[in-house]
N, CA, C and O atoms as CSV, one atom per row, in Angstrom:
chain,resi,resn,atom,element,x,y,z
A,1,MET,N,N,0.890,-1.065,-0.011
A,1,MET,CA,C,-0.161,0.277,-0.022
A,1,MET,C,C,0.862,1.329,-0.128
A,1,MET,O,O,1.933,1.229,0.470
A,2,THR,N,N,0.553,2.367,-0.897
A,2,THR,CA,C,1.318,3.297,-0.787
A,2,THR,C,C,1.026,4.424,0.114
A,2,THR,O,O,0.049,4.293,0.852
A,3,ALA,N,N,1.690,5.470,0.171
A,3,ALA,CA,C,1.407,6.588,0.935
A,3,ALA,C,C,0.072,7.286,0.939
A,3,ALA,O,O,-0.595,7.608,1.922
A,4,PRO,N,N,-0.220,7.477,-0.456
A,4,PRO,CA,C,-1.654,8.125,-0.830
A,4,PRO,C,C,-3.038,7.410,-0.566
A,4,PRO,O,O,-4.085,7.917,-0.162
A,5,ASP,N,N,-2.725,5.895,-0.951
A,5,ASP,CA,C,-3.737,5.036,-0.466
A,5,ASP,C,C,-4.011,4.957,0.753
A,5,ASP,O,O,-5.188,4.830,1.092
A,6,ALA,N,N,-3.045,5.011,1.640
A,6,ALA,CA,C,-2.912,4.912,3.523
A,6,ALA,C,C,-3.763,5.993,3.957
A,6,ALA,O,O,-4.494,5.783,4.924
A,7,LEU,N,N,-3.784,7.506,3.190
A,7,LEU,CA,C,-4.093,8.693,3.450
A,7,LEU,C,C,-5.295,8.735,2.870
A,7,LEU,O,O,-6.040,9.548,3.417
A,8,TRP,N,N,-5.749,8.176,1.989
A,8,TRP,CA,C,-7.391,7.859,1.361
A,8,TRP,C,C,-8.244,7.105,2.516
A,8,TRP,O,O,-9.336,7.496,2.927
A,9,ASN,N,N,-7.653,6.125,2.899
A,9,ASN,CA,C,-8.304,5.124,3.721
A,9,ASN,C,C,-8.357,5.691,5.230
A,9,ASN,O,O,-9.222,5.293,6.010
A,10,LEU,N,N,-7.554,6.477,5.533
A,10,LEU,CA,C,-7.731,7.360,6.805
A,10,LEU,C,C,-8.682,8.289,6.553
A,10,LEU,O,O,-9.575,8.382,7.395
A,11,PHE,N,N,-8.713,8.915,5.722
A,11,PHE,CA,C,-9.862,9.936,5.176
A,11,PHE,C,C,-11.362,9.441,5.151
A,11,PHE,O,O,-12.263,10.002,5.775
A,12,ASP,N,N,-11.540,8.209,4.273
A,12,ASP,CA,C,-12.530,7.344,4.574
A,12,ASP,C,C,-13.060,6.881,6.051
A,12,ASP,O,O,-14.256,6.771,6.321
A,13,LEU,N,N,-12.187,6.674,6.799
A,13,LEU,CA,C,-12.635,6.225,7.919
A,13,LEU,C,C,-12.921,7.434,8.699
A,13,LEU,O,O,-14.118,7.419,8.988
A,14,LEU,N,N,-12.319,8.499,9.173
A,14,LEU,CA,C,-12.614,9.740,9.373
A,14,LEU,C,C,-14.128,10.399,9.196
A,14,LEU,O,O,-14.837,11.063,9.951
A,15,MET,N,N,-14.303,9.849,7.702
A,15,MET,CA,C,-15.650,10.111,7.290
A,15,MET,C,C,-16.648,9.549,7.951
A,15,MET,O,O,-17.640,10.065,8.464
A,16,VAL,N,N,-16.098,7.802,7.864
A,16,VAL,CA,C,-17.243,7.081,8.722
A,16,VAL,C,C,-17.791,7.231,10.129
A,16,VAL,O,O,-18.859,6.856,10.611
A,17,ILE,N,N,-16.652,7.955,10.710
A,17,ILE,CA,C,-16.978,7.882,11.998
A,17,ILE,C,C,-17.571,9.380,12.334
A,17,ILE,O,O,-18.555,9.543,13.057
A,18,SER,N,N,-16.950,10.292,11.805
A,18,SER,CA,C,-17.710,11.528,11.566
A,18,SER,C,C,-19.117,11.539,11.529
A,18,SER,O,O,-19.832,11.902,12.463
A,19,MET,N,N,-19.611,11.019,10.121
A,19,MET,CA,C,-21.175,10.716,9.809
A,19,MET,C,C,-22.023,10.127,10.910
A,19,MET,O,O,-23.200,10.393,11.157
A,20,ALA,N,N,-21.170,9.225,11.569
A,20,ALA,CA,C,-21.960,8.280,12.672
A,20,ALA,C,C,-21.988,9.365,14.109
A,20,ALA,O,O,-22.978,9.408,14.839
A,21,ILE,N,N,-21.259,9.856,14.254
A,21,ILE,CA,C,-21.336,11.150,15.450
A,21,ILE,C,C,-22.363,12.121,14.932
A,21,ILE,O,O,-23.317,12.485,15.619
A,22,LEU,N,N,-22.162,12.495,13.808
A,22,LEU,CA,C,-23.189,13.792,13.448
A,22,LEU,C,C,-24.661,13.176,13.354
A,22,LEU,O,O,-25.603,13.895,13.687
A,23,ALA,N,N,-24.891,11.885,12.919
A,23,ALA,CA,C,-25.970,11.133,12.869
A,23,ALA,C,C,-26.798,10.753,14.065
A,23,ALA,O,O,-28.022,10.707,14.191
A,24,LEU,N,N,-25.759,10.472,14.972
A,24,LEU,CA,C,-26.525,10.312,16.772
A,24,LEU,C,C,-26.466,11.487,17.143
A,24,LEU,O,O,-27.386,11.368,17.952
A,25,THR,N,N,-26.139,12.643,17.258
A,25,THR,CA,C,-26.121,13.985,17.707
A,25,THR,C,C,-27.284,14.381,17.222
A,25,THR,O,O,-28.126,14.831,17.998
A,26,ALA,N,N,-27.524,14.290,15.935
A,26,ALA,CA,C,-28.595,15.015,15.286
A,26,ALA,C,C,-29.888,14.421,15.874
A,26,ALA,O,O,-30.827,15.163,16.166
A,27,VAL,N,N,-29.936,13.295,16.022
A,27,VAL,CA,C,-31.136,12.507,16.345
A,27,VAL,C,C,-31.300,12.640,17.873
A,27,VAL,O,O,-32.440,12.649,18.339
A,28,LEU,N,N,-30.487,12.719,18.482
A,28,LEU,CA,C,-30.380,12.456,20.272
A,28,LEU,C,C,-30.700,13.966,20.644
A,28,LEU,O,O,-31.744,14.183,21.259
A,29,THR,N,N,-30.095,14.734,20.401
A,29,THR,CA,C,-30.439,16.122,20.965
A,29,THR,C,C,-31.802,16.879,20.960
A,29,THR,O,O,-32.628,17.119,20.078
A,30,GLY,N,N,-31.726,17.121,22.102
A,30,GLY,CA,C,-32.910,18.076,22.586
A,30,GLY,C,C,-33.477,19.331,21.813
A,30,GLY,O,O,-34.665,19.478,21.526
A,31,ASP,N,N,-32.495,20.186,21.527
A,31,ASP,CA,C,-32.566,21.554,20.754
A,31,ASP,C,C,-32.940,21.156,19.349
A,31,ASP,O,O,-32.187,20.527,18.605
A,32,ARG,N,N,-34.228,21.589,19.016
A,32,ARG,CA,C,-34.460,21.396,17.791
A,32,ARG,C,C,-33.706,22.302,16.498
A,32,ARG,O,O,-33.826,22.046,15.300
A,33,ARG,N,N,-33.059,23.207,16.985
A,33,ARG,CA,C,-32.435,24.384,15.997
A,33,ARG,C,C,-31.054,23.301,15.776
A,33,ARG,O,O,-30.750,22.820,14.684
A,34,ARG,N,N,-30.425,23.087,16.876
A,34,ARG,CA,C,-29.136,22.283,17.124
A,34,ARG,C,C,-29.607,21.053,16.032
A,34,ARG,O,O,-28.842,20.729,15.124
A,35,SER,N,N,-30.406,20.662,16.137
A,35,SER,CA,C,-30.727,19.247,15.388
A,35,SER,C,C,-30.654,19.444,13.982
A,35,SER,O,O,-30.171,18.540,13.300
A,36,ILE,N,N,-31.110,20.612,13.383
A,36,ILE,CA,C,-31.446,21.059,12.118
A,36,ILE,C,C,-29.963,21.324,11.648
A,36,ILE,O,O,-29.483,20.645,10.740
A,37,VAL,N,N,-29.338,22.185,12.192
A,37,VAL,CA,C,-27.900,22.848,11.489
A,37,VAL,C,C,-27.274,21.287,11.602
A,37,VAL,O,O,-26.751,20.905,10.556
A,38,LEU,N,N,-27.252,20.295,12.765
A,38,LEU,CA,C,-26.476,18.738,12.517
A,38,LEU,C,C,-26.778,18.367,11.485
A,38,LEU,O,O,-25.839,18.423,10.690
A,39,PHE,N,N,-28.060,17.837,10.915
A,39,PHE,CA,C,-28.827,17.256,9.998
A,39,PHE,C,C,-28.118,18.047,8.514
A,39,PHE,O,O,-27.754,17.309,7.598
A,40,ILE,N,N,-27.959,19.645,8.376
A,40,ILE,CA,C,-27.666,20.122,7.284
A,40,ILE,C,C,-25.722,19.826,7.172
A,40,ILE,O,O,-25.002,19.671,6.185
A,41,ILE,N,N,-25.458,19.846,8.408
A,41,ILE,CA,C,-23.957,19.319,7.943
A,41,ILE,C,C,-23.722,17.880,7.627
A,41,ILE,O,O,-22.764,17.466,6.974
A,42,PHE,N,N,-24.814,17.041,8.217
A,42,PHE,CA,C,-24.466,15.562,7.957
A,42,PHE,C,C,-24.593,15.332,6.021
A,42,PHE,O,O,-23.831,14.726,5.267
A,43,GLY,N,N,-25.981,16.161,5.696
A,43,GLY,CA,C,-25.900,16.215,4.264
A,43,GLY,C,C,-24.763,16.659,3.497
A,43,GLY,O,O,-24.395,15.934,2.573
A,44,LEU,N,N,-24.142,17.745,3.733
A,44,LEU,CA,C,-22.994,18.287,3.143
A,44,LEU,C,C,-21.725,16.973,3.150
A,44,LEU,O,O,-20.993,16.601,2.233
A,45,LEU,N,N,-21.810,16.605,4.237
A,45,LEU,CA,C,-20.645,15.731,4.615
A,45,LEU,C,C,-20.948,14.065,3.973
A,45,LEU,O,O,-20.014,13.312,3.698
A,46,LEU,N,N,-22.102,13.758,3.839
A,46,LEU,CA,C,-22.687,13.221,2.923
A,46,LEU,C,C,-22.445,13.216,1.019
A,46,LEU,O,O,-22.193,12.360,0.171
A,47,ALA,N,N,-22.605,14.161,1.029
A,47,ALA,CA,C,-22.485,14.524,-0.441
A,47,ALA,C,C,-21.005,14.570,-0.417
A,47,ALA,O,O,-20.642,14.375,-1.577
A,48,LEU,N,N,-20.038,14.726,0.309
A,48,LEU,CA,C,-18.620,14.553,0.086
A,48,LEU,C,C,-18.429,12.861,0.097
A,48,LEU,O,O,-17.715,12.433,-0.810
A,49,VAL,N,N,-18.883,12.060,0.847
A,49,VAL,CA,C,-18.944,10.463,0.426
A,49,VAL,C,C,-19.190,10.381,-0.734
A,49,VAL,O,O,-18.272,10.017,-1.469
A,50,TRP,N,N,-20.509,10.688,-1.319
A,50,TRP,CA,C,-20.898,10.419,-2.555
A,50,TRP,C,C,-19.765,10.870,-3.715
A,50,TRP,O,O,-19.433,10.181,-4.680
A,51,ALA,N,N,-19.305,12.089,-3.399
A,51,ALA,CA,C,-18.272,12.478,-4.548
A,51,ALA,C,C,-16.904,11.497,-4.344
A,51,ALA,O,O,-16.134,11.259,-5.275
A,52,ARG,N,N,-16.748,11.022,-3.114
A,52,ARG,CA,C,-15.390,10.162,-2.985
A,52,ARG,C,C,-15.944,8.798,-3.520
A,52,ARG,O,O,-15.046,7.967,-3.650
A,53,LEU,N,N,-16.973,8.432,-3.802
A,53,LEU,CA,C,-17.599,7.038,-3.867
A,53,LEU,C,C,-17.676,7.421,-5.795
A,53,LEU,O,O,-18.256,6.569,-6.468
A,54,ARG,N,N,-17.184,8.468,-6.426
A,54,ARG,CA,C,-17.376,8.718,-7.779
A,54,ARG,C,C,-18.599,8.539,-8.354
A,54,ARG,O,O,-18.830,7.840,-9.341
A,55,ALA,N,N,-19.787,9.517,-7.391
A,55,ALA,CA,C,-21.080,9.612,-7.912
A,55,ALA,C,C,-21.468,10.970,-7.783
A,55,ALA,O,O,-22.245,11.389,-6.924
A,56,PRO,N,N,-20.833,11.738,-8.777
A,56,PRO,CA,C,-21.165,13.261,-8.452
A,56,PRO,C,C,-22.851,13.565,-8.890
A,56,PRO,O,O,-23.455,14.593,-8.581
A,57,ASP,N,N,-23.272,12.729,-9.462
A,57,ASP,CA,C,-24.847,13.161,-9.616
A,57,ASP,C,C,-25.811,13.307,-8.492
A,57,ASP,O,O,-26.675,14.137,-8.209
A,58,ILE,N,N,-25.220,11.866,-7.777
A,58,ILE,CA,C,-25.829,11.959,-6.258
A,58,ILE,C,C,-25.490,12.941,-5.298
A,58,ILE,O,O,-26.227,13.366,-4.409
A,59,ALA,N,N,-23.962,13.375,-5.615
A,59,ALA,CA,C,-23.513,14.552,-4.745
A,59,ALA,C,C,-24.194,15.427,-4.957
A,59,ALA,O,O,-24.714,15.808,-3.908
A,60,LEU,N,N,-24.612,16.213,-6.137
A,60,LEU,CA,C,-25.154,17.256,-6.593
A,60,LEU,C,C,-26.658,17.314,-6.086
A,60,LEU,O,O,-27.251,18.312,-5.676
A,61,ALA,N,N,-27.086,16.162,-6.194
A,61,ALA,CA,C,-28.569,15.990,-5.857
A,61,ALA,C,C,-28.864,16.101,-4.265
A,61,ALA,O,O,-29.950,16.485,-3.832
A,62,GLU,N,N,-27.899,15.764,-3.541
A,62,GLU,CA,C,-28.107,15.517,-2.162
A,62,GLU,C,C,-27.462,17.173,-1.818
A,62,GLU,O,O,-28.103,17.692,-0.904
A,63,VAL,N,N,-26.522,17.925,-2.281
A,63,VAL,CA,C,-26.630,19.215,-2.005
A,63,VAL,C,C,-27.981,20.011,-2.129
A,63,VAL,O,O,-28.581,20.629,-1.249
A,64,ALA,N,N,-28.328,19.816,-3.572
A,64,ALA,CA,C,-29.457,20.637,-4.027
A,64,ALA,C,C,-30.636,20.307,-3.099
A,64,ALA,O,O,-31.391,21.247,-2.854
A,65,ILE,N,N,-30.929,19.027,-2.503
A,65,ILE,CA,C,-31.819,18.790,-1.676
A,65,ILE,C,C,-31.790,19.312,-0.351
A,65,ILE,O,O,-32.682,19.791,0.349
A,66,GLY,N,N,-30.488,19.103,-0.141
A,66,GLY,CA,C,-30.380,19.773,1.498
A,66,GLY,C,C,-30.140,21.307,1.348
A,66,GLY,O,O,-30.030,21.896,2.423
A,67,ALA,N,N,-30.046,22.019,0.293
A,67,ALA,CA,C,-30.153,23.258,0.387
A,67,ALA,C,C,-31.663,23.899,0.377
A,67,ALA,O,O,-32.081,24.887,0.981
A,68,GLY,N,N,-32.286,23.073,-0.443
A,68,GLY,CA,C,-33.822,23.254,-0.471
A,68,GLY,C,C,-34.287,22.946,0.788
A,68,GLY,O,O,-35.167,23.771,1.036
A,69,LEU,N,N,-34.165,22.264,1.615
A,69,LEU,CA,C,-34.545,22.023,2.966
A,69,LEU,C,C,-34.340,22.958,3.975
A,69,LEU,O,O,-35.217,23.514,4.636
A,70,GLY,N,N,-32.891,23.133,4.074
A,70,GLY,CA,C,-32.336,23.990,4.894
A,70,GLY,C,C,-32.887,25.323,4.890
A,70,GLY,O,O,-32.420,26.187,5.632
């Protein structure tokens, strides 16, 4: 495994961990505004995941829907 591959694997792992934390925090928080903001951040992070999976059409749709709902 080369150094760039290791960095991409680390980036992917950080994305999974941060998405799980954001999802749990958005669902379990009692404050409605905070939950909405966390959900918007989750959507933006999900768009990065779709871009990383080489699905730019889904990433753009995620951002557009998230911007319309937020």
